C-alpha positions as CSV (number, residue, x, y, z in Angstrom):
1,X,0.2,-0.3,0.1
2,X,1.0,3.5,0.5
3,X,2.7,3.3,3.8
4,X,3.1,6.5,5.7
5,X,7.1,6.8,6.1
6,X,9.3,9.7,7.0
7,X,12.7,10.8,5.6
8,X,15.7,11.8,8.1
9,X,14.3,15.4,8.5
10,X,10.7,13.5,9.0
11,X,8.9,15.0,6.5
12,X,5.8,12.7,5.3
13,X,6.5,10.5,2.1
14,X,4.4,8.2,-0.3
15,X,5.7,4.8,-1.5
16,X,3.5,3.1,-4.0
17,X,3.4,-0.6,-3.5
18,X,0.3,-2.7,-3.6
19,X,-2.8,-1.6,-2.1
20,X,-3.7,-3.0,1.3
21,X,-7.2,-2.6,3.1
22,X,-7.8,1.0,4.6
23,X,-10.7,1.2,6.8
24,X,-12.4,4.7,7.3
25,X,-14.6,5.7,10.2
26,X,-16.4,9.0,11.4
27,X,-17.2,9.8,14.6
28,X,-19.8,12.4,15.4
29,X,-19.0,15.0,12.4
30,X,-21.1,17.8,12.4
31,X,-20.1,20.8,10.1
32,X,-21.9,24.0,10.1
33,X,-21.4,26.9,8.2
34,X,-22.1,30.7,9.1
35,X,-24.0,32.9,6.5
36,X,-24.1,36.5,6.7
37,X,-27.7,38.6,5.9
38,X,-27.8,42.3,4.3
39,X,-25.5,44.4,2.0
40,X,-22.1,45.8,2.5
41,X,-23.7,49.3,3.4
42,X,-26.1,47.9,6.0
43,X,-24.9,46.0,9.3
44,X,-24.9,42.4,8.5
45,X,-26.1,39.8,10.6
46,X,-24.3,36.6,11.0
47,X,-26.3,32.9,11.1
48,X,-25.0,29.6,11.3
49,X,-26.4,26.9,9.2
50,X,-26.0,22.9,10.1
51,X,-24.9,21.2,6.8
52,X,-23.9,17.7,8.6
53,X,-25.5,16.7,11.6
54,X,-23.9,14.1,14.0
55,X,-22.8,11.4,11.1
56,X,-21.2,8.5,12.6
57,X,-20.3,5.1,10.6
58,X,-17.4,3.0,9.0
59,X,-16.6,2.5,5.5
60,X,-14.9,-0.9,4.8
61,X,-13.1,-2.0,1.5
62,X,-15.3,-2.3,-1.0
63,X,-17.7,0.4,-2.7
64,X,-19.4,2.5,-0.5
65,X,-21.8,4.9,-1.3
66,X,-23.4,7.9,-0.3
67,X,-27.0,8.8,-1.4
68,X,-29.6,11.8,-0.7
69,X,-31.3,14.2,-2.7
70,X,-29.7,17.7,-4.1
71,X,-28.9,20.0,-0.6
72,X,-28.5,16.9,1.4
73,X,-25.0,17.2,2.0
74,X,-23.6,14.3,0.4
75,X,-20.6,16.6,-1.3
76,X,-19.7,18.1,1.7
77,X,-19.6,14.8,3.5
78,X,-17.5,13.4,0.8
79,X,-15.1,16.5,1.0
80,X,-15.0,16.2,5.1
81,X,-14.1,12.2,4.9
82,X,-11.4,13.4,2.5
83,X,-10.0,16.3,4.8
84,X,-10.8,19.1,2.2
85,X,-13.0,21.1,4.2
86,X,-12.0,24.1,6.3
87,X,-12.1,22.8,9.7
88,X,-13.6,26.4,10.9
89,X,-17.2,24.8,11.5
90,X,-16.4,21.4,11.6
91,X,-16.4,18.9,14.7
92,X,-15.9,15.1,15.0
93,X,-13.1,13.0,13.7
94,X,-12.1,10.8,10.8
95,X,-10.0,7.8,11.4
96,X,-8.1,6.0,8.9
97,X,-7.3,2.0,10.4
98,X,-7.9,3.2,13.9
99,X,-5.3,6.7,13.4
100,X,-6.0,10.1,12.9
101,X,-5.7,11.3,9.1
102,X,-1.8,11.8,8.5
103,X,-0.7,15.4,7.6
104,X,-0.1,14.1,3.6
105,X,-3.4,12.3,3.5
106,X,-3.9,14.0,0.0
107,X,-0.8,12.5,-1.2
108,X,-1.8,8.9,0.0
109,X,-5.5,9.0,-0.9
110,X,-7.0,9.9,-4.5
111,X,-9.9,12.3,-5.1
112,X,-11.8,12.6,-8.3
113,X,-14.1,15.7,-9.0
114,X,-16.8,16.4,-10.9
115,X,-14.9,18.9,-13.1
116,X,-12.0,17.6,-15.3
117,X,-8.1,17.8,-14.2
118,X,-7.0,16.3,-17.5
119,X,-5.8,18.9,-20.0
120,X,-7.6,18.2,-23.0
121,X,-4.9,19.3,-25.5
122,X,-2.6,16.3,-24.4
123,X,-3.3,12.7,-24.9
124,X,-4.4,9.9,-22.1
125,X,-0.7,8.9,-21.9
126,X,0.4,12.3,-21.3
127,X,-1.7,13.5,-18.7
128,X,-1.0,10.4,-16.6
129,X,3.0,11.1,-17.2
130,X,2.1,14.5,-15.6
131,X,0.4,13.3,-13.0
132,X,3.1,10.6,-12.4
133,X,5.8,13.1,-12.6
134,X,4.0,15.1,-9.6
135,X,2.8,12.7,-7.1
136,X,5.3,9.8,-7.7
137,X,8.3,10.3,-5.3
138,X,12.1,11.0,-7.0
139,X,12.7,7.5,-6.2
140,X,10.8,5.8,-8.4
141,X,12.5,5.6,-11.8
142,X,11.2,7.0,-14.8
143,X,10.8,3.2,-16.1
144,X,9.3,2.3,-13.1
145,X,6.8,4.9,-13.8
146,X,6.1,4.2,-17.3
147,X,5.6,0.5,-16.3
148,X,2.7,1.9,-13.9
149,X,1.1,4.2,-16.3
150,X,1.2,1.0,-19.3
151,X,-0.7,-1.2,-16.5
152,X,-2.9,1.6,-15.6
153,X,-3.9,2.3,-19.1
154,X,-4.7,-1.5,-19.7
155,X,-6.3,-1.7,-16.4
156,X,-8.9,1.3,-17.5
157,X,-9.3,-0.1,-20.5
158,X,-7.9,2.8,-22.5
159,X,-5.3,1.2,-24.6
160,X,-6.8,1.8,-28.2
161,X,-6.9,5.9,-26.9
162,X,-3.8,6.2,-25.0
163,X,-2.0,8.4,-27.3
164,X,-5.3,10.4,-28.7
165,X,-6.2,13.5,-27.3
166,X,-8.5,13.9,-24.3
167,X,-10.2,16.8,-26.5
168,X,-11.4,20.3,-25.9
169,X,-14.6,22.2,-26.8
170,X,-12.8,22.9,-30.4
171,X,-10.7,19.7,-30.4
172,X,-12.4,16.2,-31.0
173,X,-10.9,13.9,-28.1
174,X,-12.2,10.7,-26.7
175,X,-15.7,9.7,-25.5
176,X,-17.1,10.9,-22.2
177,X,-16.8,7.3,-20.7
178,X,-13.0,7.6,-21.7
179,X,-12.5,10.8,-20.3
180,X,-14.2,9.6,-16.9
181,X,-11.8,6.9,-16.6
182,X,-8.7,8.9,-17.6
183,X,-9.8,11.3,-14.7
184,X,-9.9,8.4,-12.2
185,X,-6.3,7.2,-13.9
186,X,-5.1,10.7,-12.8
187,X,-5.9,9.5,-9.2
188,X,-5.1,5.8,-9.6
189,X,-1.1,6.7,-10.6
190,X,-0.4,6.9,-6.9
191,X,-2.1,3.6,-6.1
192,X,-4.5,4.8,-3.1
193,X,-5.7,2.7,-0.6
194,X,-8.7,5.1,-0.5
195,X,-10.5,6.6,-3.4
196,X,-13.0,9.4,-3.2
197,X,-15.5,10.0,-6.4
198,X,-18.0,13.3,-5.9
199,X,-20.8,12.1,-9.0
200,X,-19.0,9.9,-10.9
201,X,-22.1,9.5,-13.2
202,X,-22.4,12.9,-13.7
203,X,-22.9,14.0,-17.7
204,X,-22.5,10.1,-18.6
205,X,-25.4,8.2,-20.5
206,X,-26.6,5.0,-18.5
207,X,-24.5,2.5,-20.1
208,X,-21.5,4.7,-19.7
209,X,-22.1,5.1,-16.1
210,X,-22.8,1.5,-15.6
211,X,-19.3,0.9,-17.2
212,X,-17.3,3.2,-15.2
213,X,-19.1,1.8,-11.8
214,X,-18.1,-1.6,-12.8
215,X,-14.5,-0.9,-13.4
216,X,-14.7,0.9,-9.9
217,X,-16.4,-2.5,-8.0
218,X,-13.5,-4.2,-9.8
219,X,-11.1,-2.0,-8.3
220,X,-12.9,-2.2,-5.0
221,X,-12.8,-6.3,-4.9
222,X,-8.8,-6.0,-5.1
223,X,-8.8,-4.1,-1.5
224,X,-9.2,-0.6,-2.4
225,X,-11.6,1.3,-0.1
226,X,-13.8,3.7,-2.8
227,X,-16.1,5.9,-1.3
228,X,-18.4,7.8,-3.7
229,X,-21.7,10.4,-3.4
230,X,-24.0,9.6,-6.3
231,X,-27.8,10.9,-6.7
232,X,-30.3,8.5,-8.1
233,X,-28.2,5.7,-9.9
234,X,-29.8,2.9,-11.9
235,X,-30.8,-0.4,-10.4
236,X,-27.7,-1.8,-12.0
237,X,-25.6,0.2,-10.7
238,X,-27.2,0.3,-7.2
239,X,-26.8,-3.8,-6.8
240,X,-22.7,-3.2,-6.9
241,X,-22.8,-1.2,-3.8
242,X,-21.3,-2.6,-0.8
243,X,-22.5,-0.5,1.6
244,X,-25.1,2.5,1.6
245,X,-25.1,6.0,3.4
246,X,-28.6,8.0,3.2
247,X,-28.4,11.2,4.1
248,X,-31.6,13.8,4.4
249,X,-30.8,17.2,5.0
250,X,-27.4,16.0,6.5
251,X,-28.9,13.5,8.7
252,X,-28.0,9.7,8.4
253,X,-31.2,7.8,8.2
254,X,-29.4,4.5,6.7
255,X,-26.0,3.5,7.3
256,X,-25.0,-0.4,6.6
257,X,-25.1,-3.2,4.0
258,X,-26.6,-1.8,0.5
259,X,-28.4,-5.3,0.1
260,X,-30.0,-5.0,3.5
261,X,-31.6,-1.5,2.6
262,X,-34.6,-2.7,1.2
263,X,-35.7,-5.2,4.2
264,X,-34.8,-2.1,6.6
265,X,-37.3,0.0,5.1
266,X,-40.2,-2.6,4.6
267,X,-39.7,-3.5,8.3
268,X,-40.1,0.3,9.2
269,X,-43.6,0.7,6.9
270,X,-41.7,2.0,3.7
271,X,-42.1,-1.1,1.1
272,X,-40.8,-0.4,-2.5
273,X,-43.0,-1.9,-5.0
274,X,-42.0,-4.9,-7.4
275,X,-39.5,-3.7,-10.3
276,X,-39.2,-0.1,-8.7
277,X,-35.6,1.2,-8.8
278,X,-34.6,0.9,-5.1
279,X,-32.5,4.6,-5.4
280,X,-35.8,5.9,-6.7
281,X,-37.6,4.4,-3.9
282,X,-35.4,6.3,-1.3
283,X,-35.6,9.4,-2.7
284,X,-39.5,9.2,-2.9
285,X,-39.6,8.5,1.1
286,X,-37.1,11.1,1.7
287,X,-39.2,13.5,-0.4
288,X,-42.7,12.7,1.0
289,X,-43.5,11.0,-2.0
290,X,-47.2,8.8,-1.7
291,X,-46.7,6.5,-4.2
292,X,-44.0,4.8,-1.9
293,X,-45.0,5.4,1.8
294,X,-47.3,3.9,3.7
295,X,-51.0,4.7,3.3
296,X,-51.3,6.2,6.8
297,X,-48.4,8.6,6.6
298,X,-49.6,10.8,3.8
299,X,-52.5,11.2,1.6
300,X,-52.3,12.2,-2.1
301,X,-50.2,14.8,-2.9
302,X,-52.8,16.8,-4.8
303,X,-55.0,16.8,-2.2
304,X,-52.5,18.7,0.3
305,X,-51.3,22.5,-0.1
306,X,-47.8,23.4,0.3
307,X,-47.1,24.3,3.9
308,X,-49.3,20.8,4.9
309,X,-46.6,19.1,2.4
310,X,-43.3,20.7,4.1
311,X,-45.3,19.7,7.1
312,X,-45.7,16.0,6.0
313,X,-41.8,15.6,4.8
314,X,-40.5,17.0,7.9
315,X,-42.3,14.4,10.2
316,X,-41.5,11.8,7.5
317,X,-37.9,12.8,7.9
318,X,-37.9,13.1,11.6
319,X,-39.3,9.8,11.9
320,X,-36.5,8.0,9.6
321,X,-34.2,9.5,11.9
322,X,-35.3,8.0,15.0
323,X,-36.3,4.4,13.4
324,X,-32.8,4.4,11.9
325,X,-31.2,5.5,15.8
326,X,-33.5,2.6,17.3
327,X,-32.2,0.0,14.2
328,X,-29.7,-2.7,15.1
329,X,-27.7,-1.0,12.2
330,X,-27.3,1.6,14.0
331,X,-26.3,-0.4,17.4
332,X,-23.8,-2.4,15.1
333,X,-22.1,1.1,13.9
334,X,-21.7,2.5,17.5
335,X,-20.1,-1.0,18.7
336,X,-17.9,-0.9,16.1
337,X,-17.0,2.8,16.4
338,X,-16.5,2.2,20.5
339,X,-13.9,-0.6,19.3
340,X,-11.9,1.5,16.8
341,X,-11.9,4.4,19.3
342,X,-10.9,2.0,22.0
343,X,-7.9,1.0,20.0
344,X,-6.9,4.1,18.8
345,X,-3.3,5.0,18.4
346,X,-1.7,8.4,17.7
347,X,-2.8,12.1,17.9
348,X,-4.4,14.4,16.1
349,X,-2.3,16.0,13.4
350,X,-2.0,19.0,11.3
351,X,-3.5,19.1,7.9
352,X,-0.4,20.4,6.5
353,X,0.2,19.1,2.9
354,X,3.5,17.8,1.9
355,X,4.4,16.9,-1.6
356,X,6.9,13.7,-3.0
357,X,8.1,16.2,-5.5
358,X,10.7,19.3,-5.3
359,X,9.4,22.8,-6.3
360,X,11.5,22.7,-9.3
361,X,10.5,19.3,-10.7
362,X,7.1,20.0,-10.0
363,X,7.8,23.6,-11.8
364,X,9.6,22.1,-14.7
365,X,6.5,19.6,-15.5
366,X,3.7,22.5,-15.0
367,X,5.6,25.0,-17.0
368,X,6.1,22.3,-19.7
369,X,2.5,21.6,-19.8
370,X,1.0,25.3,-19.4
371,X,3.0,26.3,-22.8
372,X,2.1,22.6,-24.9
373,X,-1.3,23.9,-23.9
374,X,-0.7,27.2,-25.1
375,X,0.9,25.9,-28.4
376,X,-2.2,23.1,-29.2
377,X,-5.0,24.9,-28.0
378,X,-6.4,27.2,-30.8
379,X,-8.8,28.9,-28.3
380,X,-5.9,30.4,-26.2
381,X,-3.2,30.8,-29.2
382,X,-4.4,31.4,-32.6
383,X,-7.7,32.8,-31.8
384,X,-6.3,35.2,-29.4
385,X,-3.5,36.6,-32.0
386,X,-6.7,36.7,-34.3
387,X,-8.6,38.8,-32.5
388,X,-5.9,40.9,-31.5
389,X,-4.9,41.5,-35.4
390,X,-8.9,41.7,-36.2
391,X,-8.7,44.8,-33.8
392,X,-6.0,46.5,-34.4
393,X,-7.1,46.6,-38.2
394,X,-10.3,48.2,-36.7
395,X,-9.1,50.5,-34.8
396,X,-6.2,51.5,-37.8
397,X,-8.9,51.8,-40.0
398,X,-11.0,53.9,-37.8
399,X,-8.4,56.6,-36.9
400,X,-6.6,55.8,-40.4
401,X,-3.5,58.8,-41.3
402,X,-4.4,61.0,-38.3
403,X,-3.6,64.4,-39.3
404,X,-1.4,67.3,-37.5
405,X,-4.7,69.6,-37.1
406,X,-7.3,70.1,-34.8
407,X,-8.9,66.7,-35.9
408,X,-5.9,64.6,-35.3
409,X,-6.1,65.7,-31.7
410,X,-9.3,64.2,-31.4
411,X,-8.5,61.1,-33.7
412,X,-5.4,60.4,-31.5
413,X,-6.9,61.0,-28.3
414,X,-9.8,58.7,-29.0
415,X,-7.3,56.0,-30.6
416,X,-5.1,56.3,-27.4
417,X,-8.3,55.8,-25.3
418,X,-9.3,52.8,-27.0
419,X,-6.3,51.0,-27.0
420,X,-5.9,51.7,-23.4
421,X,-9.4,50.8,-22.4
422,X,-9.4,47.5,-25.0
423,X,-6.0,46.3,-23.0
424,X,-7.9,46.4,-19.6
425,X,-11.1,44.4,-20.8
426,X,-9.4,41.4,-22.8
427,X,-7.7,40.1,-19.5
428,X,-10.6,38.3,-17.8
429,X,-9.5,34.9,-16.9
430,X,-10.4,32.4,-14.6
431,X,-8.9,28.5,-14.0
432,X,-9.5,25.7,-11.7
433,X,-6.4,25.0,-9.6
434,X,-5.6,21.5,-9.2
435,X,-4.3,20.2,-5.9
436,X,-1.2,18.1,-7.5
437,X,1.4,21.1,-6.8
438,X,2.2,23.9,-5.1
439,X,0.2,27.0,-4.9
440,X,3.4,28.7,-5.9
441,X,4.1,26.8,-8.7
442,X,1.1,27.1,-10.1
443,X,1.4,31.0,-10.0
444,X,4.5,31.4,-10.9
445,X,3.9,29.2,-14.3
446,X,0.6,31.2,-14.7
447,X,2.7,34.5,-14.7
448,X,5.3,33.2,-17.1
449,X,2.2,31.9,-19.7
450,X,-0.9,34.6,-18.8
451,X,1.1,37.4,-18.1
452,X,4.3,37.1,-19.7
453,X,3.5,35.0,-23.2
454,X,-0.5,35.7,-23.4
455,X,-0.2,39.4,-22.8
456,X,3.1,40.2,-24.1
457,X,3.1,38.5,-27.7
458,X,-0.8,40.2,-28.4
459,X,0.8,43.6,-27.4
460,X,3.3,43.6,-30.1
461,X,1.0,42.7,-32.4
462,X,-1.2,45.0,-32.0
463,X,1.3,47.7,-32.0
464,X,2.9,46.5,-35.0
465,X,-0.3,46.8,-36.9
466,X,-2.2,49.8,-35.4
467,X,0.7,52.4,-34.7
468,X,1.5,52.7,-38.4
469,X,-2.2,52.8,-39.4
470,X,-3.0,55.3,-37.2
471,X,0.2,57.5,-38.1
472,X,1.8,57.9,-34.7
473,X,5.0,59.6,-34.4
474,X,7.3,58.0,-36.9
475,X,10.6,57.7,-34.6
476,X,12.2,54.0,-33.4
477,X,12.2,55.1,-29.9
478,X,8.2,56.7,-29.7
479,X,7.3,53.1,-31.4
480,X,8.8,51.0,-28.7
481,X,8.0,53.4,-25.9
482,X,4.2,52.7,-27.4
483,X,4.8,48.8,-27.1
484,X,6.0,48.8,-23.9
485,X,3.3,51.0,-22.3
486,X,0.4,48.9,-24.2
487,X,1.9,46.0,-22.5
488,X,2.6,47.3,-19.1
489,X,-1.5,48.1,-19.0
490,X,-2.2,44.7,-20.3
491,X,0.1,43.4,-17.4
492,X,-1.5,45.2,-14.5
493,X,-5.1,44.8,-15.5
494,X,-4.3,41.0,-15.9
495,X,-2.5,41.4,-12.1
496,X,-5.9,43.3,-10.9
497,X,-8.0,40.2,-12.6
498,X,-6.1,37.2,-10.8
499,X,-6.6,39.5,-7.8
500,X,-10.0,39.4,-7.9
501,X,-10.8,36.3,-9.3
502,X,-8.5,34.5,-7.0
503,X,-10.9,33.7,-4.0
504,X,-14.5,33.5,-6.6
505,X,-15.3,29.9,-7.4
506,X,-18.2,31.4,-9.2
507,X,-16.7,32.6,-12.8
508,X,-19.8,34.9,-13.3
509,X,-19.3,36.9,-10.3
510,X,-15.7,37.6,-10.6
511,X,-16.3,39.1,-13.9
512,X,-18.9,41.2,-12.6
513,X,-16.5,42.4,-9.8
514,X,-13.6,43.1,-13.0
515,X,-16.1,44.9,-15.2
516,X,-17.1,47.1,-12.1
517,X,-13.7,47.8,-11.6
518,X,-12.5,48.6,-15.0
519,X,-15.5,50.7,-15.7
520,X,-14.9,53.0,-12.5
521,X,-11.2,53.0,-13.9
522,X,-12.4,53.9,-16.8
523,X,-13.9,56.9,-15.6
524,X,-10.6,58.1,-14.2
525,X,-8.6,57.7,-16.9
526,X,-8.2,61.2,-17.8
527,X,-10.6,61.4,-21.2
528,X,-14.0,61.5,-20.0
529,X,-13.4,64.1,-17.2
530,X,-11.1,66.7,-16.7
531,X,-8.6,65.4,-13.8
532,X,-7.8,68.7,-12.5
533,X,-11.5,69.7,-12.1
534,X,-12.3,66.8,-10.2
535,X,-13.2,68.1,-6.6
536,X,-10.3,67.0,-4.2
537,X,-12.2,64.8,-2.2
538,X,-12.8,62.9,-5.1
539,X,-9.2,63.5,-6.9
540,X,-7.4,60.9,-5.3
541,X,-9.4,58.0,-7.0
542,X,-7.5,58.6,-10.2
543,X,-4.3,57.5,-8.2
544,X,-6.1,53.6,-8.6
545,X,-7.1,54.2,-12.3
546,X,-4.6,52.0,-14.4
547,X,-5.8,53.4,-17.8
548,X,-5.1,56.5,-16.2
549,X,-1.5,55.4,-16.1
550,X,-1.0,54.2,-19.5
551,X,-3.0,56.9,-21.0
552,X,-1.0,59.3,-19.7
553,X,2.2,57.3,-20.8
554,X,0.8,57.1,-24.3
555,X,-0.2,61.1,-24.5
556,X,3.1,62.3,-23.5
557,X,4.7,59.5,-25.9
558,X,2.7,60.9,-29.0
559,X,2.1,64.6,-28.3
560,X,5.2,65.8,-27.2
561,X,6.8,67.7,-30.0
562,X,3.8,68.0,-32.3
563,X,2.4,70.8,-33.7
564,X,-1.4,71.0,-34.8
565,X,-0.9,74.7,-36.3
566,X,1.1,76.7,-38.9
567,X,3.8,78.7,-38.0
568,X,2.2,81.9,-38.6
569,X,-1.1,80.7,-36.5
570,X,1.5,79.8,-33.7
571,X,3.5,82.8,-33.5
572,X,0.2,85.0,-33.3
573,X,-2.5,85.3,-30.7
574,X,-4.6,81.8,-30.5
575,X,-8.3,81.6,-30.1
576,X,-10.0,80.6,-27.5
577,X,-9.9,76.7,-26.9
578,X,-7.6,76.4,-29.6
579,X,-4.4,73.5,-29.2
580,X,-1.6,74.1,-31.5
581,X,1.3,71.8,-29.6
582,X,1.0,68.8,-28.0
583,X,2.3,70.4,-24.8
584,X,-0.5,73.0,-24.6
585,X,-3.0,70.0,-24.9
586,X,-0.9,68.4,-22.1
587,X,-0.5,71.5,-20.1
588,X,-4.6,71.5,-20.0
589,X,-5.1,68.1,-18.6
590,X,-2.7,68.4,-16.1
591,X,-0.3,66.4,-17.1
592,X,3.5,66.6,-16.4
593,X,5.2,65.9,-19.6
594,X,8.7,66.0,-18.6
595,X,11.0,63.1,-18.8
596,X,10.0,62.0,-15.1
597,X,6.4,62.6,-15.6
598,X,6.6,59.9,-18.5
599,X,8.3,57.3,-16.5
600,X,6.5,57.8,-13.6
601,X,3.4,56.0,-14.7
602,X,6.1,53.2,-15.9
603,X,7.0,52.6,-12.5
604,X,3.5,53.0,-11.1
605,X,1.9,50.4,-13.2
606,X,5.0,48.3,-12.5
607,X,4.3,48.5,-8.1
608,X,0.7,48.2,-8.8
609,X,1.4,44.9,-10.6
610,X,3.8,43.9,-8.1
611,X,1.4,44.4,-5.3
612,X,-1.9,42.8,-6.9
613,X,0.3,39.8,-7.8
614,X,0.9,39.4,-4.1
615,X,-3.0,40.1,-3.1
616,X,-4.1,37.3,-5.6
617,X,-1.0,35.0,-4.3
618,X,-1.9,35.3,-0.4
619,X,-5.9,34.7,-1.9
620,X,-4.5,31.5,-3.4
621,X,-2.6,30.7,-0.7
622,X,-4.9,30.8,2.6
623,X,-8.4,31.6,1.3
624,X,-8.6,28.6,-0.8
625,X,-6.6,26.3,1.0
626,X,-9.2,23.6,1.7
627,X,-11.3,23.9,-1.6
């Protein structure tokens, strides 16, 4: 099995051997979350909500299922067992073979989430190599890793598609069942004794779901403890379960052998009709459906008003909980738990996560995979360059060949404003973070790929096309300064999106926050409002505007030295409101166009980028720690 040993410094390691039987027991698990009510401008009231209530049980080697209606707490319970829930609000204890979960439990166990962790642009074999390189210790040779990958491919029935790309929305790939098996294989690469799966049949048709569960059943029969949450499986899947835990609003209404569940419910007055799917029957009982409960419990649903239906459901829920706590299954479970606690060894340990591979190894593999994905994924490479080129041509055509007259001033200002704001609004990004490697590795690779690659190359392409079409200042120094400024605006805006979205799990909410922030900054950019005219109590907000720094630097770079009137008019008294030199325009806008005035904008954007990246890293490192 994956034995828990330590190196000479006491750092936990994972050594992969053949899996042994592991027993997971959970004792008095109670989990609640704190919810806040009210808006930002009104004092909030905090209330706590119980998600899991007094859960006790034992899950032995085999296929252990957690079932319940939507919102019953299945996924939360699975996360608690897998040590993936924030300890805040969590009481009780989870033991592995009678001992507290080791600090490196994520190394010893596997967890298959509903969302894919595979990279669609890579092949099945390449995804397995990535997992093996990061999760297996360096003491295992490359040949041993490759042998393990080949055996895993054969065991999962992926031989025919081993060298096929997994697939993305734009790249044709393997089937849904093969993709799910690949996700499972990413976890099996470490040969875990305990494997957790969150809704493994989601998105699969009935036949494919059945084949995936048959695979899991086959693996569980070889001494592996598999724990999965599932909503409403068909009968052919249900009959594969060895043990079943039924949850209703976070409470246990059954925990015991799966094949004894129907007899148990029949004994307490709920009989499943012939040819009815047991999983459907259990959910019907929980929801108070009249077709599956005894006639003296509830009348036909059409005869009841909503309040009465809710009341009946609550009474059924209470009865189910009480019946279970008075059952022989509950007494047997408590007896087993008492024996486990009596023989408990070891003290509760911290949840500090350790890794089998060094920072440099993780960085090398993650960076290699990231750039390979950029090259192979047309959505992030060719598409982005194509969009950038298209926008550059549009901007160049609209402001084509700006003249050195009064209209040229407006055209140049409009073009510079559009270019600056465009660099802000194309930086929205959001990505799932895998738990395979350090947050610092992910973050550094994200900076190198997102900021230095996906922002630098488009900035170069955009500058080379739009700059000369618009007819900006035809000097080498001005062109490269323009390109540098455009890139810096993109860097700073990207850093802000990372800082905002780092702790947001919902993409739509993150996008709303980012849009509001950038619209606000656009107002204080210096074009829509004359900044010197803003009241002093609001003027300080301009220092938070990324577009202001970019637009100011671009204006200084472009307008200093330009003349928009004839020499005769320059030497005469100018009509009111007429700007004949770029310096006149910049002075009117309150812009310091000295050398330091130019470079202080670049320094400001650089400092903002660093601060925002630090904020993003701290959010990822501490706020997202247990998600």
